[in-house]
DSSP file (Angstrom, degrees, kcal/mol; ACC not computed):
  #  RESIDUE AA STRUCTURE BP1 BP2  ACC     N-H-->O    O-->H-N    N-H-->O    O-->H-N    TCO  KAPPA ALPHA  PHI   PSI    X-CA   Y-CA   Z-CA
    1    1 A M     >        0   0    0      0, 0.0     4,-1.6     0, 0.0     5,-0.1   0.000 360.0 360.0 360.0 -30.9    0.0    0.0    0.0
    2    2 A R  H  >  +     0   0    0      2,-0.2     4,-2.3     1,-0.2     5,-0.2   0.892 360.0  55.1 -66.3 -38.1    2.8    2.3    0.8
    3    3 A K  H  > S+     0   0    0      1,-0.2     4,-2.5     2,-0.2     5,-0.2   0.872 106.0  51.9 -62.7 -39.9    4.4    1.8   -2.6
    4    4 A I  H  > S+     0   0    0      2,-0.2     4,-2.7     1,-0.2    -1,-0.2   0.914 108.3  50.9 -63.5 -38.6    1.2    2.8   -4.3
    5    5 A A  H  X S+     0   0    0     -4,-1.6     4,-2.4     2,-0.2    -2,-0.2   0.927 111.4  48.8 -61.5 -45.8    1.1    6.0   -2.3
    6    6 A L  H  X S+     0   0    0     -4,-2.3     4,-2.5     2,-0.2    -2,-0.2   0.906 112.0  47.0 -62.7 -41.6    4.7    6.8   -3.3
    7    7 A V  H  X S+     0   0    0     -4,-2.5     4,-2.8     2,-0.2     5,-0.2   0.944 112.0  51.3 -68.6 -40.6    4.1    6.2   -7.0
    8    8 A T  H  X S+     0   0    0     -4,-2.7     4,-2.1     1,-0.2    -2,-0.2   0.922 112.6  46.0 -64.0 -41.7    0.9    8.3   -6.9
    9    9 A A  H  X S+     0   0    0     -4,-2.4     4,-1.7    -5,-0.2    -1,-0.2   0.888 112.4  50.5 -62.3 -38.3    2.8   11.1   -5.2
   10   10 A F  H  X S+     0   0    0     -4,-2.5     4,-2.6     2,-0.2     5,-0.2   0.949 110.7  48.1 -66.6 -47.9    5.7   10.9   -7.6
   11   11 A L  H  X S+     0   0    0     -4,-2.8     4,-1.7     1,-0.2    -1,-0.2   0.880 110.0  53.7 -62.7 -36.3    3.4   10.9  -10.7
   12   12 A A  H  X S+     0   0    0     -4,-2.1     4,-0.9    -5,-0.2    -1,-0.2   0.900 110.4  47.1 -64.1 -38.1    1.5   14.0   -9.2
   13   13 A V  H  X S+     0   0    0     -4,-1.7     4,-1.4     1,-0.2     3,-0.4   0.900 113.2  46.3 -69.1 -42.9    4.8   15.8   -8.8
   14   14 A T  H  < S+     0   0    0     -4,-2.6    -1,-0.2     1,-0.2    -2,-0.2   0.737 105.8  61.8 -75.8 -17.1    6.1   15.0  -12.3
   15   15 A A  H  < S+     0   0    0     -4,-1.7    -1,-0.2    -5,-0.2    -2,-0.2   0.861 105.2  47.0 -71.1 -32.5    2.7   15.9  -13.8
   16   16 A V  H  < S+     0   0    0     -4,-0.9    -2,-0.2    -3,-0.4    -1,-0.2   0.869  99.7  83.5 -77.7 -34.3    3.1   19.5  -12.5
   17   17 A A  S  < S-     0   0    0     -4,-1.4     3,-0.1     1,-0.1     0, 0.0  -0.343  75.1-138.1 -75.2 152.2    6.7   19.8  -13.8
   18   18 A E  S    S+     0   0    0      1,-0.2     2,-0.3    -2,-0.0    22,-0.2   0.878  87.6   2.2 -76.4 -40.1    7.4   20.8  -17.4
   19   19 A A  S    S-     0   0    0      9,-0.1     2,-0.3    10,-0.1    -1,-0.2  -0.929  77.0-140.7-143.3 166.6   10.1   18.3  -17.9
   20   20 A A  E     -A   27   0A   0      7,-2.0     7,-3.4    -2,-0.3     2,-0.4  -0.890  13.3-154.9-132.8 153.6   11.6   15.6  -15.6
   21   21 A T  E     +A   26   0A   0     -2,-0.3     2,-0.5     5,-0.2     5,-0.2  -0.967  23.4 177.8-126.8 115.7   14.8   14.0  -14.6
   22   22 A V  E >   -A   25   0A   0      3,-2.4     3,-1.6    -2,-0.4    22,-0.1  -0.966  69.6 -13.1-124.3 120.4   14.2   10.5  -13.2
   23   23 A G  T 3  S-     0   0    0     -2,-0.5    -1,-0.2     1,-0.3     3,-0.1   0.837 129.5 -53.3  61.0  32.7   17.1    8.3  -12.1
   24   24 A G  T 3  S+     0   0    0      1,-0.2     2,-0.5    -3,-0.1    -1,-0.3   0.600 112.7 120.3  82.1   5.0   19.6   10.7  -13.8
   25   25 A V  E <   -A   22   0A   0     -3,-1.6    -3,-2.4     2,-0.0     2,-0.4  -0.932  61.0-135.0-110.9 124.6   17.8   10.5  -17.1
   26   26 A D  E     -A   21   0A   0     -2,-0.5     2,-0.5    -5,-0.2    -5,-0.2  -0.674  21.2-164.0 -77.9 125.8   16.5   13.8  -18.6
   27   27 A I  E     -A   20   0A   0     -7,-3.4    -7,-2.0    -2,-0.4    13,-0.0  -0.974  14.1-131.3-115.7 120.8   12.9   13.3  -19.9
   28   28 A S        -     0   0    0     -2,-0.5    -9,-0.1    -9,-0.2     3,-0.0  -0.333  10.0-131.3 -71.0 154.2   11.4   15.9  -22.3
   29   29 A D  S    S+     0   0    0      1,-0.1    11,-2.3    10,-0.1     2,-0.3   0.695  89.4  27.3 -80.1 -15.0    8.1   17.4  -21.7
   30   30 A K  E     +B   39   0B   0      9,-0.2     2,-0.3    29,-0.1     9,-0.2  -0.982  60.0 175.5-141.0 150.9    7.1   16.7  -25.5
   31   31 A T  E     -B   38   0B   0      7,-2.4     7,-3.4    -2,-0.3     2,-0.5  -0.981  22.5-133.8-148.2 160.2    8.0   14.4  -28.3
   32   32 A T  E     +B   37   0B   0     -2,-0.3     2,-0.4     5,-0.3     5,-0.2  -0.967  22.4 175.4-120.8 126.8    6.8   13.8  -31.8
   33   33 A V  E >  S-B   36   0B   0      3,-2.5     3,-2.1    -2,-0.5    -2,-0.0  -0.996  74.4  -9.3-127.8 126.9    6.1   10.2  -33.0
   34   34 A G  T 3  S-     0   0    0     -2,-0.4     3,-0.1     1,-0.3    -1,-0.1   0.773 129.0 -56.0  62.1  27.0    4.7    9.6  -36.5
   35   35 A G  T 3  S+     0   0    0      1,-0.3     2,-0.4     0, 0.0    -1,-0.3   0.436 114.5 116.0  83.9   1.5    4.0   13.4  -37.0
   36   36 A Q  E <   -B   33   0B   0     -3,-2.1    -3,-2.5     2,-0.0     2,-0.4  -0.887  63.0-134.1-105.7 129.4    1.9   13.5  -33.8
   37   37 A T  E     -B   32   0B   0     -2,-0.4     2,-0.3    -5,-0.2    -5,-0.3  -0.709  25.2-168.8 -82.2 131.2    3.0   15.6  -30.9
   38   38 A L  E     -B   31   0B   0     -7,-3.4    -7,-2.4    -2,-0.4     2,-0.3  -0.917   8.4-144.2-121.8 148.6    2.8   13.9  -27.5
   39   39 A V  E     -BC  30  60B   0     21,-3.2    21,-2.3    -2,-0.3     2,-0.3  -0.835  28.4 -99.1-112.7 151.8    3.1   15.2  -24.0
   40   40 A L  E     + C   0  59B   0    -11,-2.3    19,-0.2    -2,-0.3     3,-0.1  -0.482  37.9 171.4 -65.2 126.1    4.6   13.7  -20.9
   41   41 A N  E     -     0   0B   0     17,-3.5     2,-0.3     1,-0.4    -1,-0.2   0.611  63.4 -24.6-110.5 -19.3    1.9   12.3  -18.7
   42   42 A G  E     - C   0  58B   0     16,-1.1    16,-3.2   -28,-0.1    -1,-0.4  -0.921  51.2-159.8 176.1 156.1    4.2   10.4  -16.1
   43   43 A A  E     + C   0  57B   0     -2,-0.3     2,-0.3    14,-0.2    14,-0.2  -0.982  11.3 176.2-150.4 158.5    7.6    8.8  -15.5
   44   44 A G  E     - C   0  56B   0     12,-2.2    12,-2.7    -2,-0.3     2,-0.5  -0.989  25.1-122.9-161.2 165.2    9.1    6.4  -13.1
   45   45 A L  E     - C   0  55B   0     -2,-0.3     2,-0.5    10,-0.2    10,-0.2  -0.964  17.0-147.7-122.5 128.3   12.2    4.4  -12.2
   46   46 A R  E     - C   0  54B   0      8,-2.9     7,-2.2    -2,-0.5     8,-1.0  -0.814  22.0-177.9 -92.9 126.7   12.3    0.6  -11.9
   47   47 A K  E     - C   0  52B   0     -2,-0.5     2,-0.5     5,-0.2     5,-0.2  -0.980  19.4-160.4-128.0 140.9   14.8   -0.7   -9.3
   48   48 A K  E >  S- C   0  51B   0      3,-2.2     3,-2.4    -2,-0.4     2,-0.5  -0.979  73.9 -45.6-119.4 117.7   15.7   -4.2   -8.4
   49   49 A F  T 3  S-     0   0    0     -2,-0.5    -2,-0.0     1,-0.3     0, 0.0  -0.514 124.9 -27.0  47.9-106.3   17.3   -4.2   -4.9
   50   50 A F  T 3  S+     0   0    0     -2,-0.5     2,-0.4    -3,-0.1    -1,-0.3   0.308 117.0 101.7-112.0   6.5   19.8   -1.3   -5.2
   51   51 A I  E <  S-C   48   0B   0     -3,-2.4    -3,-2.2     1,-0.0     2,-0.9  -0.775  70.6-132.9 -91.7 132.1   20.3   -1.5   -9.1
   52   52 A K  E     -C   47   0B   0     -2,-0.4    -5,-0.2    -5,-0.2     3,-0.1  -0.772  25.9-178.0 -80.3 108.0   18.5    1.0  -11.3
   53   53 A V  E     -     0   0B   0     -7,-2.2     2,-0.3    -2,-0.9    -1,-0.2   0.951  54.3 -35.2 -82.0 -50.7   17.0   -1.2  -14.0
   54   54 A Y  E     -C   46   0B   0     -8,-1.0    -8,-2.9     2,-0.0     2,-0.5  -0.983  45.1-123.7-164.2 164.8   15.4    1.3  -16.3
   55   55 A T  E     -C   45   0B   0     -2,-0.3     2,-0.3   -10,-0.2   -10,-0.2  -0.942  28.2-164.8-115.6 134.8   13.5    4.5  -16.5
   56   56 A G  E     -C   44   0B   0    -12,-2.7   -12,-2.2    -2,-0.5     2,-0.4  -0.875   6.0-169.3-119.0 149.5   10.1    4.7  -18.2
   57   57 A A  E     -C   43   0B   0     -2,-0.3     2,-0.6   -14,-0.2   -14,-0.2  -0.997  13.5-143.8-137.5 143.2    7.9    7.6  -19.5
   58   58 A L  E     -C   42   0B   0    -16,-3.2   -17,-3.5    -2,-0.4   -16,-1.1  -0.936  16.5-172.5-108.7 121.6    4.3    7.7  -20.7
   59   59 A Y  E     +C   40   0B   0     -2,-0.6   -19,-0.2   -19,-0.2   -29,-0.1  -0.934   8.4 173.5-113.0 139.1    3.6   10.1  -23.5
   60   60 A L  E     -C   39   0B   0    -21,-2.3   -21,-3.2    -2,-0.4     3,-0.1  -0.857  45.9-106.1-134.4 166.6    0.0   10.7  -24.6
   61   61 A P  S    S+     0   0    0      0, 0.0     2,-0.3     0, 0.0   -21,-0.1   0.846 104.3   1.9 -63.7 -34.2   -1.8   13.1  -27.1
   62   62 A S  S    S-     0   0    0    -23,-0.1   -21,-0.0   -24,-0.1   -24,-0.0  -0.970  97.3 -75.2-148.2 160.9   -3.1   15.2  -24.1
   63   63 A K        -     0   0    0     -2,-0.3     2,-0.3    -3,-0.1   -22,-0.1  -0.327  47.2-165.2 -57.8 139.4   -2.8   15.1  -20.3
   64   64 A Q        -     0   0    0      1,-0.1    -1,-0.0   -23,-0.0    -4,-0.0  -0.964  20.7-173.6-125.8 144.5   -4.9   12.4  -18.6
   65   65 A T              0   0    0     -2,-0.3    -1,-0.1     1,-0.0    -2,-0.0   0.494 360.0 360.0-115.1  -8.5   -5.8   12.0  -14.9
   66   66 A S              0   0    0      0, 0.0    -2,-0.0     0, 0.0    -1,-0.0   0.426 360.0 360.0-128.1 360.0   -7.5    8.7  -15.0
């Protein structure tokens, strides 16, 4: 339950920011794929024990809250 609360809080903070840095990786606030502009909707870091495995970002056509 605590992990869910932390992830939710993290996503809320990154939604406010224009761009993000997660796990030392700079994530832009917008990107273009196939001629369509997408905006950053959230980002996170996957860790296994103490190793940073990967950083992921979700880009959508417009901001979503659900």
